[in-house]
C-alpha positions in Angstrom: 6.3 1.6 -54.0 3.3 1.6 -51.7 0.8 4.4 -51.7 0.9 5.2 -48.0 3.8 5.4 -45.5 2.5 6.5 -42.1 5.1 7.8 -39.6 3.1 7.3 -36.4 0.5 4.9 -35.0 -2.1 7.7 -35.2 -1.5 8.2 -38.9 -1.8 4.4 -39.5 -5.0 4.3 -37.4 -6.7 6.8 -39.7 -5.7 4.8 -42.8 -7.0 1.4 -41.5 -10.2 3.0 -40.3 -10.9 3.9 -43.9 -12.3 0.7 -45.4 -11.8 1.9 -48.9 -8.0 1.7 -48.5 -6.4 -1.6 -49.4 -4.2 -2.7 -46.5 -1.5 -4.0 -48.9 -0.9 -0.4 -50.0 0.3 0.7 -46.6 4.0 0.7 -45.8 4.3 0.1 -42.0 8.1 -0.1 -41.8 8.3 2.9 -39.5 5.7 1.7 -37.0 6.7 0.3 -33.6 3.4 0.3 -31.8 0.2 -1.3 -33.2 -1.8 -1.5 -30.0 -5.6 -1.4 -30.4 -5.2 -0.8 -34.1 -8.3 -2.8 -35.1 -10.0 -2.8 -31.7 -13.8 -3.0 -32.2 -13.3 -2.7 -36.0 -16.2 -3.5 -38.3 -13.8 -3.9 -41.3 -14.5 -7.1 -43.2 -11.7 -7.0 -45.8 -8.2 -7.6 -44.4 -6.6 -8.5 -47.7 -3.0 -7.3 -48.0 -2.3 -7.1 -44.2 -0.1 -10.2 -44.5 2.4 -8.0 -46.5 2.9 -5.5 -43.7 6.5 -4.9 -42.5 6.3 -5.5 -38.7 10.0 -5.8 -38.1 10.0 -2.8 -35.7 6.8 -3.5 -33.9 7.2 -4.2 -30.2 3.6 -4.0 -29.0 0.5 -5.6 -30.6 -1.6 -5.6 -27.4 -5.4 -5.5 -28.1 -4.6 -5.2 -31.9 -7.6 -7.2 -33.0 -9.6 -7.1 -29.8 -13.3 -7.6 -30.7 -12.6 -7.4 -34.4 -15.4 -9.8 -35.1 -14.7 -10.3 -38.9 -11.0 -10.8 -38.7 -9.6 -14.2 -39.7 -6.5 -13.7 -41.7 -3.2 -15.7 -41.9 -0.4 -13.6 -40.3 2.4 -16.2 -40.4 4.5 -14.1 -42.8 4.9 -11.3 -40.2 8.3 -10.6 -38.8 7.9 -10.7 -35.0 11.5 -10.8 -33.9 11.2 -7.6 -31.9 7.6 -8.2 -30.6 7.4 -7.9 -26.8 3.7 -7.6 -25.9 0.7 -9.4 -27.3 -1.8 -9.0 -24.4 -5.4 -9.6 -25.5 -4.3 -9.4 -29.1 -7.1 -11.6 -30.5 -9.5 -11.5 -27.5 -13.0 -11.1 -28.7 -12.0 -11.8 -32.4 -14.7 -14.5 -32.4 -14.0 -15.7 -36.0 -10.3 -15.9 -35.8 -8.8 -19.4 -36.1 -5.8 -19.0 -38.3 -3.4 -19.3 -35.4 0.2 -18.3 -36.3 2.7 -21.2 -35.9 5.8 -19.6 -37.5 6.2 -16.5 -35.4 9.4 -15.8 -33.6 8.4 -15.4 -29.9 11.8 -15.1 -28.4 11.3 -11.5 -27.1 7.8 -11.9 -25.8 7.5 -10.4 -22.3 3.7 -10.2 -21.9 1.1 -12.5 -23.4 -2.0 -12.3 -21.2 -5.3 -13.7 -22.5 -4.2 -13.5 -26.2 -7.2 -15.5 -27.3 -10.8 -15.9 -26.0 -10.8 -17.9 -22.8 -13.3 -20.4 -24.2 -11.2 -21.5 -27.1 -10.0 -25.1 -27.3 -6.3 -24.5 -26.7 -5.6 -28.0 -28.0 -6.3 -26.6 -31.5 -3.5 -24.1 -31.1 -0.2 -25.0 -32.9 2.2 -26.7 -30.5 4.8 -23.9 -30.8 2.3 -21.2 -30.0 0.6 -23.2 -27.2 3.8 -24.0 -25.4 5.1 -20.4 -25.6 1.8 -19.0 -24.3 1.2 -21.6 -21.5 4.5 -23.0 -20.4 4.1 -21.4 -17.0 0.9 -23.3 -16.5 2.0 -26.9 -17.2 -1.5 -28.3 -16.8 -2.5 -26.7 -20.0 0.2 -28.4 -22.1 0.8 -31.7 -20.2 -1.2 -33.7 -22.8 1.5 -32.9 -25.4 4.2 -35.4 -25.8 7.2 -34.2 -23.8 9.5 -34.6 -26.8 7.2 -32.4 -28.9 7.2 -29.8 -26.2 11.0 -29.8 -26.1 11.3 -29.6 -29.9 9.0 -26.6 -30.0 11.3 -24.6 -27.8 14.7 -26.1 -28.5 16.0 -23.0 -30.4 14.3 -20.3 -28.3 16.4 -17.5 -26.9 13.7 -16.3 -24.6 15.2 -16.4 -21.1 12.0 -17.6 -19.5 11.6 -20.4 -22.1 15.3 -21.3 -21.6 14.6 -21.7 -17.9 11.6 -23.9 -18.7 13.7 -26.0 -21.1 16.3 -26.5 -18.4 13.6 -27.7 -16.0 12.4 -30.2 -18.6 15.9 -31.5 -19.1 16.2 -32.2 -15.4 12.8 -33.7 -14.8 12.5 -35.7 -18.1 16.2 -36.4 -18.8 15.7 -40.1 -19.7 13.0 -39.3 -22.3 14.9 -36.3 -23.7 18.4 -37.7 -23.5 18.9 -38.1 -27.3 17.5 -34.8 -28.3 19.4 -33.0 -25.5 22.6 -34.5 -26.8 21.6 -33.4 -30.4 21.0 -29.8 -29.2 24.3 -29.7 -27.3 26.2 -30.9 -30.4 24.6 -28.2 -32.6 25.4 -25.5 -30.0 29.0 -26.8 -29.8 29.4 -26.8 -33.6 28.2 -23.2 -33.7 30.6 -22.1 -31.0 33.7 -20.2 -32.2 36.9 -21.1 -30.5 40.3 -19.5 -30.7 43.9 -20.7 -30.3 45.5 -17.3 -29.7 44.7 -13.6 -29.4 45.6 -13.1 -33.1 42.7 -15.3 -34.1 40.5 -13.2 -31.9 41.7 -10.0 -33.6 40.9 -11.4 -37.0 37.4 -12.6 -35.9 36.6 -9.2 -34.4 37.8 -7.4 -37.5 35.4 -9.4 -39.6 32.4 -9.2 -37.3 32.8 -5.7 -35.7 29.8 -3.4 -36.1 30.3 0.4 -36.5 27.4 0.9 -34.2 29.6 -0.3 -31.3 31.7 2.8 -31.5 28.7 5.0 -31.1 26.8 3.1 -28.5 30.0 2.2 -26.5 31.9 5.4 -26.8 32.0 5.6 -23.0 34.6 2.8 -23.1 37.8 4.8 -23.6 41.1 3.4 -24.9 42.9 4.0 -21.7 42.4 0.7 -19.8 45.4 -1.5 -19.5 43.8 -4.9 -20.3 46.3 -7.6 -21.1 46.5 -11.0 -22.8 46.5 -14.0 -20.6 50.3 -14.2 -20.7 50.4 -10.5 -20.0 52.7 -9.9 -23.0 50.3 -7.8 -25.0 47.7 -5.1 -24.5 44.2 -5.9 -25.7 42.9 -3.7 -28.5 39.9 -1.4 -27.6 37.9 -2.9 -30.5 38.0 -6.4 -28.8 36.7 -4.9 -25.6 33.9 -3.0 -27.3 33.1 -6.1 -29.3 32.6 -8.0 -26.0 30.4 -5.3 -24.6 28.5 -4.8 -27.9 27.8 -8.5 -28.3 25.9 -8.5 -25.0 24.3 -5.2 -25.7 22.8 -6.6 -28.9 21.0 -9.3 -26.9 20.1 -7.2 -23.9 16.4 -8.1 -24.1 17.2 -11.8 -23.8 20.6 -11.9 -22.2 22.3 -15.3 -22.2 25.9 -16.3 -21.6 27.7 -16.2 -25.0 30.2 -19.0 -25.3 32.1 -17.3 -28.1 32.7 -14.3 -25.8 33.7 -16.7 -23.0 36.3 -18.1 -25.4 37.6 -14.6 -26.1 37.9 -13.7 -22.5 39.7 -17.0 -21.8 42.6 -15.5 -23.7 42.6 -12.3 -21.7 44.1 -11.7 -18.3 41.0 -12.0 -16.2 42.2 -9.7 -13.4 43.0 -6.8 -15.6 39.8 -7.3 -17.5 37.7 -7.3 -14.3 39.6 -4.3 -13.0 38.8 -2.4 -16.2 35.2 -3.5 -16.2 34.7 -2.3 -12.7 36.2 1.1 -13.5 34.0 1.4 -16.5 31.0 0.5 -14.3 31.9 3.0 -11.7 32.4 5.8 -14.3 28.8 5.5 -15.3 26.6 3.0 -13.5 23.6 3.6 -15.7 25.1 1.9 -18.8 23.3 -1.4 -19.4 26.2 -3.1 -21.2 28.5 -2.3 -18.3 26.1 -3.8 -15.8 25.7 -6.9 -17.9 29.5 -7.5 -18.1 30.0 -6.9 -14.3 27.1 -9.1 -13.5 28.3 -12.0 -15.7 32.1 -11.8 -15.3 32.6 -10.0 -12.0 33.8 -11.5 -8.8 34.4 -10.5 -5.2 33.9 -6.8 -4.5 32.5 -6.2 -8.1 29.5 -8.5 -7.6 29.1 -7.4 -4.0 28.7 -3.8 -5.3 26.4 -5.1 -8.0 24.0 -6.8 -5.5 24.0 -3.6 -3.4 23.0 -1.6 -6.4 20.0 -3.9 -7.0 18.3 -2.2 -4.0 18.7 1.4 -5.1 19.8 1.8 -8.7 19.1 -1.1 -11.0 15.6 -1.3 -12.6 14.0 -3.5 -13.5 15.5 -5.4 -10.6 14.4 -8.9 -11.8 16.3 -8.4 -15.0 19.6 -7.7 -13.3 19.1 -10.5 -10.8 18.8 -12.8 -13.8 22.0 -11.5 -15.3 23.9 -12.2 -12.0 22.6 -15.8 -12.2 24.7 -16.2 -15.4 27.9 -15.7 -13.4 29.8 -18.9 -12.8 31.6 -17.6 -9.8 30.6 -19.3 -6.6 30.7 -16.1 -4.6 28.4 -14.4 -7.0 25.9 -17.2 -6.8 26.2 -17.3 -3.0 25.2 -13.6 -2.9 22.2 -14.7 -5.0 21.3 -17.3 -2.4 21.6 -14.7 0.4 19.4 -12.3 -1.6 16.7 -14.9 -2.0 16.8 -15.6 1.7 17.2 -12.2 3.2 16.1 -9.4 0.8 13.2 -7.3 2.1 12.3 -6.2 -1.4 9.8 -8.7 -2.8 10.7 -8.3 -6.5 14.4 -9.0 -5.8 13.6 -11.9 -3.5 11.3 -13.5 -6.0 13.6 -13.0 -9.0 16.5 -14.4 -7.1 14.5 -17.5 -6.1 13.4 -18.0 -9.7 16.9 -17.7 -11.0 18.2 -20.2 -8.3 15.5 -22.7 -9.4 16.9 -22.5 -12.9 20.5 -22.9 -11.7 19.5 -25.9 -9.6 17.8 -27.5 -12.6 20.9 -26.9 -14.8 23.1 -28.5 -12.2 20.6 -31.4 -11.8 20.2 -30.9 -8.0 17.3 -30.1 -5.8 16.8 -26.4 -5.0 17.4 -26.9 -1.3 20.8 -28.5 -2.0 22.0 -25.6 -4.1 22.8 -23.1 -1.2 25.3 -25.6 0.3 27.0 -26.2 -3.1 27.6 -22.6 -3.8 29.7 -21.7 -0.8 33.0 -20.3 -2.2 36.2 -22.0 -1.1 38.5 -19.2 -2.5 40.7 -22.0 -3.9 41.6 -23.2 -0.4 42.0 -26.9 0.1 40.0 -28.9 2.7 42.8 -28.0 5.2 42.2 -24.3 4.7 45.5 -23.9 2.7 46.4 -22.4 -0.7 49.7 -22.0 -2.5 50.4 -18.7 -4.4 53.4 -17.6 -6.3 55.1 -14.2 -6.8 58.4 -13.8 -8.7 59.0 -17.6 -8.7 58.7 -17.7 -4.9 56.1 -20.0 -3.2 53.9 -18.7 -0.4 51.2 -20.4 1.6 48.0 -18.8 2.7 46.2 -20.6 5.5 43.2 -20.1 7.8 43.5 -20.7 11.5 40.9 -21.9 14.0 39.8 -18.4 14.6 39.0 -18.0 10.9 41.9 -15.6 10.4 44.0 -15.7 7.2 47.8 -15.8 7.4 50.7 -15.7 4.9 53.7 -18.0 5.3 57.1 -18.0 3.5 59.8 -20.6 4.3 57.8 -21.6 7.4 57.7 -18.1 8.8 54.6 -16.0 9.1 54.6 -12.6 7.3 52.9 -9.7 9.0 52.0 -8.1 5.7 51.7 -9.2 2.1 55.0 -9.0 0.2 55.5 -6.1 -2.1 56.0 -8.6 -4.9 52.4 -9.7 -4.7 50.3 -8.3 -7.5 47.7 -5.6 -6.8 45.0 -8.2 -7.7 46.4 -10.8 -5.2 46.6 -8.2 -2.4 43.1 -7.1 -3.1 41.9 -10.8 -3.1 43.6 -11.5 0.2 41.9 -8.4 1.8 38.6 -9.5 0.4 39.0 -13.1 1.7 39.9 -11.9 5.2 36.7 -10.0 5.4 34.4 -12.5 3.6 35.4 -15.7 5.4 34.0 -14.4 8.7 30.7 -13.5 7.0 30.5 -17.0 5.4 31.1 -18.8 8.7 28.6 -16.5 10.5 25.8 -16.9 7.9 26.4 -20.7 7.9 25.9 -20.8 11.7 22.4 -19.5 11.2 21.8 -22.0 8.4 22.7 -24.9 10.7 19.8 -23.8 12.9 17.5 -24.0 9.9 18.9 -27.4 9.1 18.1 -28.5 12.7 14.6 -27.1 12.2 13.7 -28.8 9.0 15.3 -32.3 9.6 16.6 -32.4 6.0 18.7 -35.5 5.1 21.7 -35.6 2.7 23.1 -38.5 0.8 26.6 -39.3 2.2 28.4 -38.2 -0.9 26.6 -34.8 -0.9 27.2 -34.3 2.8 30.9 -35.2 2.4 31.3 -32.7 -0.4 29.8 -29.9 1.7 30.9 -30.7 5.3 34.2 -32.5 4.9 35.7 -31.2 1.6 34.9 -27.5 2.2 37.2 -26.1 4.9 34.7 -23.5 6.1 32.1 -26.2 6.8 34.5 -28.7 8.3 34.0 -27.5 11.8 30.3 -28.3 11.6 31.0 -31.9 10.9 33.5 -32.0 13.8 31.5 -30.0 16.4 27.9 -31.0 15.7 26.2 -34.4 16.3 24.7 -36.1 13.2 22.1 -38.8 12.6 23.1 -41.7 10.4 20.4 -43.6 8.4 20.6 -46.8 6.3 19.6 -47.1 2.6 16.0 -47.6 3.7 16.1 -44.3 5.7 16.0 -46.1 9.0 18.0 -44.6 11.9 21.2 -46.3 12.9 23.1 -44.1 15.3 24.5 -40.6 16.0 28.1 -39.6 15.2 30.4 -36.8 14.5 33.5 -36.3 12.3 36.9 -36.8 14.0 38.7 -34.5 11.7 41.1 -37.2 10.5 38.9 -39.0 8.0 37.1 -41.2 10.5 33.7 -40.9 12.3 32.9 -41.8 15.9 29.9 -42.3 18.1 29.1 -41.1 21.6 31.5 -43.7 23.1 34.3 -42.8 20.7 33.8 -46.0 18.8 34.4 -45.8 15.0 31.3 -45.6 12.8 31.5 -46.9 9.3 29.7 -44.9 6.6 29.2 -45.8 3.0 27.6 -44.1 0.0 24.2 -45.7 0.6 23.8 -44.0 3.9 22.1 -40.7 4.4 22.8 -38.1 7.1 20.9 -35.4 9.0 21.5 -33.1 11.9 20.6 -34.8 15.2 17.9 -33.3 17.4 18.2 -33.6 21.2 14.6 -34.7 21.7 15.3 -37.8 19.6 18.1 -38.9 22.0 17.7 -40.5 25.4 19.3 -38.8 28.4 22.2 -41.3 28.7 23.3 -40.6 25.1 23.0 -36.9 25.6 25.2 -37.0 28.6 27.8 -39.1 26.8 27.9 -36.7 24.0 28.3 -33.8 26.4 31.2 -35.5 28.1 33.0 -36.3 24.8 32.7 -32.7 23.6 34.0 -31.5 27.0 36.9 -34.0 26.9 37.9 -32.7 23.5 37.3 -29.1 24.5 34.8 -28.7 21.7 32.4 -25.7 21.9 29.4 -26.2 19.6 28.6 -23.4 17.1 24.9 -23.7 17.9 23.2 -25.0 21.1 22.4 -28.4 19.7 22.4 -30.1 23.2 20.4 -27.5 25.1 18.0 -29.3 27.3 14.5 -27.8 27.3 12.0 -29.7 29.4 8.8 -27.9 28.2 9.2 -26.7 24.6 5.9 -24.8 24.3 6.4 -23.0 27.7 9.9 -22.0 26.6 8.7 -20.8 23.2 5.8 -18.7 24.5 8.0 -17.2 27.2 9.3 -14.9 24.5 5.9 -13.2 24.2 6.0 -9.7 25.8 7.3 -6.2 25.2 10.5 -5.2 23.5 12.1 -2.0 22.4 11.4 -1.3 18.7 15.2 -1.0 18.1 15.8 -4.5 19.5 12.9 -6.0 17.5 14.1 -4.3 14.3 17.7 -5.5 14.8 16.4 -9.0 15.4 14.1 -9.3 12.3 16.8 -7.8 10.1 19.3 -10.4 11.2 17.1 -13.3 10.1 15.0 -13.7 7.0 11.8 -12.2 8.3 9.4 -10.4 6.1 7.0 -7.8 7.4 3.3 -8.0 6.8 0.5 -5.5 7.0 -3.0 -4.6 5.8 -2.4 -0.9 5.8 1.1 -0.2 4.5 1.7 2.5 7.1 1.1 0.1 10.0 3.3 -3.0 10.3 1.2 -5.8 11.8 4.1 -8.3 12.3 6.9 -10.3 10.8 7.1 -13.9 9.4 10.0 -16.2 8.8 9.1 -19.1 6.5 11.5 -22.1 6.5 11.6 -23.2 2.9 12.1 -27.0 3.3 9.4 -27.7 6.0 7.1 -24.8 4.9 6.6 -24.0 8.6 6.3 -20.3 9.5 7.4 -18.4 12.7 5.0 -15.6 13.1 5.7 -12.5 15.3 2.6 -10.4 15.5 2.8 -6.9 17.0 0.3 -4.4 18.4 1.0 -2.2 15.3 4.2 -0.3 14.4 3.6 3.0 12.6 6.1 3.7 9.8 5.6 7.5 10.3 5.5 8.0 14.1 7.2 5.0 15.8 10.5 5.7 17.7 13.2 3.2 18.3 12.7 3.6 22.0 9.0 2.6 21.8 7.9 -0.6 23.5 6.3 -3.1 21.1 4.2 -6.0 22.3 4.7 -9.2 20.4 2.9 -12.6 20.3 4.4 -15.7 18.7 2.8 -18.5 16.7 3.8 -21.3 14.4 1.8 -21.4 11.2 1.3 -23.5 8.1 1.2 -26.8 10.0 0.0 -29.6 7.7 0.0 -33.4 7.5 3.3 -33.2 5.6 5.2 -31.2 8.2 3.5 -31.8 11.6 6.3 -34.2 12.6 8.7 -31.3 12.3 6.9 -28.9 14.6 9.0 -29.8 17.7 12.2 -29.4 15.7 11.0 -26.1 14.3 10.0 -24.8 17.7 13.4 -25.8 19.2 15.2 -24.0 16.4 12.9 -21.0 16.9 13.9 -20.8 20.5 17.6 -20.8 19.6 16.9 -17.9 17.2 14.6 -16.0 19.7 17.3 -16.0 22.3 19.0 -13.3 20.2 16.0 -11.1 20.9 17.1 -11.0 24.5 20.7 -10.2 23.9 
């Protein structure tokens, strides 16, 4: 039994300030905050401090700041709940017994932990990587395999994102150890053959605390097994929620929980999860489950809540990134592009970088891969069943959804359709028009940045996805050889073949790359032939790809002038513009940064007051293209052309 057992940080502080007290006589098991405990301390004897119980401590910021005599081994401390170590040893000039066995999984803040003049190469690899992984220059001298080994078991979500990035960029060097990690994870995963095995597993692993912390989950939700023959016990549902609540500080997708949910009817599970969420939107566990396992309207509501309810926003953005549903991840892409809230925008972009690394694709390719197809085939059709009858859903040229039975169109969904299927059909009808509309804008961005796709990637996006198919048919594309040399222009015929401006077949193979054609790179004869072909086939282009502009700069700057504030606001809200200002209460202008080219369309104003401006006020604007460099100057004309297509909406 130890002599002293302080209940508060203040009580502990009084004890450690008394140098006659042996630190090993202090029981610290009730202490959660140790900030500034030995700051500026003149104590010379720290014997016994290594025996402290630190299992509840979350904050050690400035703990030994300027404690000039401190140099004690703290490797024995339990740091599994530690979140903040800012400036912990800063100014502790004699300290060199750097901990290399600490659990740093929950660290959120670690600014200037040591003196800036220390030789960081003397730090243990584990500590050095965990502290400086966001500044790769400071750890790049370490062998990449040693870096990977030091973080291989970490559950810290930022470290996991870093590990995934390493796996993409250094796959060849890390291949063997990646396979080893995956085999260990696979062996630790619990799988189930049936719901009875789940019930037994939950009975053995259920924690009584779940009933207390999750009492808001009532036993009145009709959640069924996958075969819909049995109702799921409330303990299984609380176990699912409780498992995620336990790791709320470092949420990751739990494969064992995935395996449990695989044996549950997903529609009834999602319906119940949404009702639980709506009954009390403040519950963290409920938000986590909806974010990871929701789809359609659930994640749509989740994203809307980021703007006004969910704090910290970056945390809930990260949770949504764990969702495997394409629609959820598409919303994440839209959030990264269009959100006016900087914290949401940045968090979404960071999450998407991690997803791209996990999928082993470039970040700019990800947006195209995440367009949901709602299980429609490349002809826009899908077969569904109700009471052993087969129905066909299909999308027409006007992007309207229809239901067919025995080659007859039904005006309404049959009564035999489940509630979930009816809800899904309603959702698809609304969302497909939004997808096509947003993609039309993205085609302008593609025209602006001149990006090239590999043929296989282009085919997977623009041929195999029904919603994008029209862009392959109605737009003109550039074809390049394996050396990136231009060959010809072409479009997709819709029947599996490709044709040029004279309707001659164009052969394409997997070594070719493809980009959106730009009118200024075609001669007048080819432009006229393309126009004739499109006219002959009665094709109306979704964007004005063949608009002839004799003087680009003159046309671009012709948009300078005065506009009603209401019109300007509607315009900048339609596209991914961000406002800028020196004084928050006066908006100086708006900027749209195209991510691939890095070029910026700047709309400066004569000052818009947040407090006093009226929508009828006339606002003078001046246009500029910024961020021109050696790397993107060849794209300025393309960017200006695309900007003109965008700016035309300012006049409408």
